[in-house]
TORMINU-925484 format. One line per 4 residues: their letters; for each residue x, y, z of N, C-alpha, C. Coordinates in steps of 0.05 Angstrom, whole numbers, m for minus. Atoms other than C-alpha are relative to their C-alpha. Layout:
N
A) X:Y:Z:X:Y:Z:X:Y:Z | ...
This chain:
142
MSER) m12:m9:m25:57:m259:m356:m2:m21:22 | 3:20:m20:49:m324:m321:27:m12:9 | m25:11:m8:123:m339:m316:8:11:27 | m9:m8:m27:153:m337:m247:19:24:m1
ADYP) m19:m21:2:207:m289:m271:m13:28:0 | 15:m25:0:153:m235:m277:m5:10:28 | 7:m7:m27:143:m235:m202:25:10:15 | m22:m9:m16:189:m192:m159:2:m18:25
GVLR) m4:17:m23:219:m231:m101:m12:11:25 | 12:m8:m25:189:m229:m32:18:20:15 | m18:m19:m14:250:m195:m2:1:27:m14 | 2:m25:14:248:m142:m56:m25:16:7
RLAA) 25:m13:m7:176:m128:m40:0:10:28 | m2:m8:m28:190:m125:34:18:25:3 | m18:m24:0:247:m75:21:m16:24:m11 | 17:m21:10:198:m34:m20:m20:10:21
MTYE) 19:m8:m22:149:m35:38:14:16:21 | m15:m15:m20:203:m11:85:5:28:m10 | m4:m26:12:220:46:38:m26:16:m1 | 26:m13:0:146:61:32:m7:12:27
ALLL) 5:m10:m27:141:69:108:16:25:5 | m16:m24:m2:197:119:105:m12:24:m15 | 12:m21:16:164:159:50:m27:9:13 | 25:m7:m13:97:156:86:3:16:25
SGVV) m4:m16:m24:127:186:149:m1:30:m7 | 1:m28:9:136:251:110:m28:8:m9 | 27:m6:8:67:247:79:m18:4:24 | 17:m2:m24:35:235:147:7:25:16
AITL) m8:m25:m15:76:292:179:m14:24:m12 | 11:m24:14:50:341:127:m31:0:1 | 29:0:3:m22:317:121:m15:m7:25 | 13:6:m25:m37:294:192:10:16:23
IFPH) m11:m13:m24:10:320:245:0:30:m2 | m1:m29:3:21:390:218:m27:14:2 | 26:m13:m3:m53:407:209:m11:m1:29 | 10:2:m28:m70:381:279:16:17:19
LLIG) m15:m18:m16:m13:420:309:m10:29:m3 | 10:m26:4:m39:483:277:m28:4:13 | 26:m1:m13:m110:469:300:3:3:30 | m5:m1:m29:m85:456:370:11:27:9
AFAH) m13:m26:m8:m43:520:371:m20:23:m1 | 19:m22:3:m100:565:347:m26:m4:15 | 26:5:m14:m161:531:377:4:m9:29 | m6:10:m27:m126:507:440:m16:m25:8
QIAA) 13:26:m5:m158:439:433:14:m22:m15 | m12:24:13:m133:370:415:m23:m17:m12 | 20:18:13:m172:326:367:m3:m26:16 | 6:25:m14:m204:264:396:17:m22:m14
PVLL) m16:21:12:m162:201:385:m14:m14:m23 | 14:14:22:m216:169:342:2:17:m26 | m2:m17:23:m214:230:296:28:m1:m13 | m27:3:11:m138:224:289:3:m26:m15
WVHL) m1:26:13:m145:150:271:m15:0:m27 | 16:m2:24:m199:164:220:15:18:m21 | m16:m18:18:m157:221:190:23:m16:m12 | m23:16:10:m96:175:185:m10:m21:m20
FLIL) 11:20:18:m138:120:153:m7:12:m27 | 7:m14:25:m165:169:101:24:9:m16 | m25:m8:14:m95:195:85:12:m24:m14 | m12:24:12:m69:125:74:m17:m11:m23
LAYF) 18:8:21:m131:107:34:4:16:m26 | m3:m18:23:m123:167:m12:27:m5:m14 | m27:5:11:m48:154:m21:1:m26:m16 | m3:26:13:m51:80:m37:m20:m4:m23
VGFW) 20:4:21:m116:77:m76:5:19:m24 | m7:m18:21:m96:139:m115:23:m9:m17 | m23:9:15:m28:114:m135:m5:m27:m14 | 5:26:12:m51:42:m148:m19:2:m23
SYGG) 20:m3:21:m110:65:m190:11:14:m25 | m9:m16:22:m72:114:m233:30:m4:m3 | m28:6:6:m7:82:m255:9:m26:12 | m6:26:m11:m6:19:m212:25:m1:18
QTLS) m24:m1:m16:54:43:m171:m1:23:19 | m4:m21:m19:66:82:m108:29:10:m5 | m27:m11:4:130:123:m102:21:m21:5 | m19:21:m6:166:65:m70:0:m22:m21
MKTW) 2:20:21:141:16:m122:14:8:m25 | m14:m10:24:169:60:m177:30:m4:4 | m28:2:m6:237:60:m143:10:m29:m2 | m7:29:0:238:m16:m135:m10:m15:m24
RIRL) 10:11:25:206:m27:m204:m19:m23:5 | 22:19:m6:144:m63:m179:m26:13:m9 | 26:m11:9:75:m54:m210:m23:m18:10 | 24:15:m8:6:m74:m185:m19:m2:m24
VTKT) 18:5:22:m39:m105:m237:m22:m20:8 | 20:20:m5:m100:m150:m242:12:m27:m5 | m10:27:6:m93:m225:m247:7:m4:m29 | m4:2:29:m96:m217:m322:21:19:m11
GEAI) m21:m19:9:m42:m163:m324:m9:27:m8 | 11:m26:7:m87:m104:m335:2:20:23 | 1:m21:m21:m89:m38:m296:m23:m5:18 | 23:4:m19:m131:m43:m233:m18:24:1
RPAQ) 20:m20:m3:m194:m4:m223:0:11:28 | 1:m11:m28:m205:43:m163:m14:m18:20 | 14:18:m19:m255:m6:m132:18:m24:8 | m17:22:m6:m204:m62:m137:24:10:18
AMQR) m21:m12:m17:m150:m16:m107:m10:3:29 | 13:m3:m26:m198:m1:m50:m2:m27:14 | 2:27:m12:m210:m75:m39:27:m10:10 | m27:8:m9:m135:m89:m36:8:15:25
FLWC) m7:m16:m24:m125:m32:13:m14:m11:25 | 15:10:m23:m179:m59:59:10:m28:8 | m11:27:m7:m151:m131:55:28:2:12 | m27:m3:m12:m82:m105:73:m1:2:30
WPSF) 1:m4:m29:m104:m86:143:0:m26:16 | m2:25:m15:m120:m156:169:24:m16:m8 | m24:14:9:m62:m183:128:24:7:17 | m22:m9:m17:m14:m141:169:m7:m4:30
ALGG) 8:m1:m29:m53:m138:235:0:m28:13 | 2:27:m11:m60:m213:244:28:m13:0 | m27:10:m3:14:m223:258:15:m2:m27 | m14:0:26:34:m209:186:m5:m25:m16
IGLI) 6:25:14:1:m273:162:m2:3:m30 | 2:m5:29:m13:m242:94:26:3:m13 | m27:m2:11:60:m228:84:14:m27:0 | m11:27:m2:82:m297:108:m11:m18:m21
WAFF) 14:16:21:32:m326:59:17:m1:m26 | m15:m2:25:78:m303:1:22:m21:m1 | m21:20:0:132:m352:22:m10:m28:m8 | 11:26:7:84:m410:9:m18:1:m25
DRDR) 17:m4:24:43:m382:m49:16:m8:m25 | m14:9:24:60:m413:m117:12:22:m16 | m9:m23:15:68:m344:m148:13:21:18 | m13:m18:m19:98:m312:m85:m16:26:4
QFLH) 17:m23:m4:38:m265:m79:m9:2:29 | 10:m4:m27:14:m235:m13:m29:m9:1 | 27:9:m3:m52:m259:15:m20:21:m9 | 19:m21:7:m86:m192:5:m1:3:m31
DRLS) 1:0:29:m67:m196:m69:m18:m23:m10 | 17:23:7:m99:m265:m75:m29:7:4 | 28:m6:m7:m162:m240:m40:m12:22:m17 | 11:m22:15:m169:m177:m82:3:m4:m30
GTRL) m3:6:28:m151:m209:m149:21:17:m14 | m22:m16:11:m87:m169:m159:25:m16:3 | m27:12:m4:m14:m186:m164:21:21:m5 | m24:m17:3:53:m152:m160:18:m12:m21
VAAQ) m18:10:21:97:m158:m221:24:19:m3 | m24:m16:5:165:m133:m241:m7:20:m22 | 7:m21:20:155:m66:m277:22:1:m21 | m20:m2:22:189:m57:m344:15:26:3
QV) m17:m25:m2:246:m7:m346:m8:18:m23 | 8:m20:20:231:57:m383:24:8:m17
């Protein structure tokens, strides 16, 4: 799997990320906004901002680590036929999925440097993939 043809293009992965954001808006509406609206309506209190951020972080953690650990693909990755694997092409472990999730935050937050990295990387991998020992490959059609 070391041939460059195995790697989905950067623009394809960015399109998948855009689609992922759209899908996540529904997930966040159901798992974050709706429960807090109900709590606010019945308890007449609003959750502290830090609690909302922690709740959002945990939702995203469960979503990404869960999908990456069990199948190697999120919903968007399935649509765009992209799979997350280890450097050797094996399925990633939950601890490795967690590590990738945590590396994604600074990769995005620091001006998207982790995404820009892919344009200069020999295998076109994101920085958070290099740091976590993972890589994105083109998934085989079923």
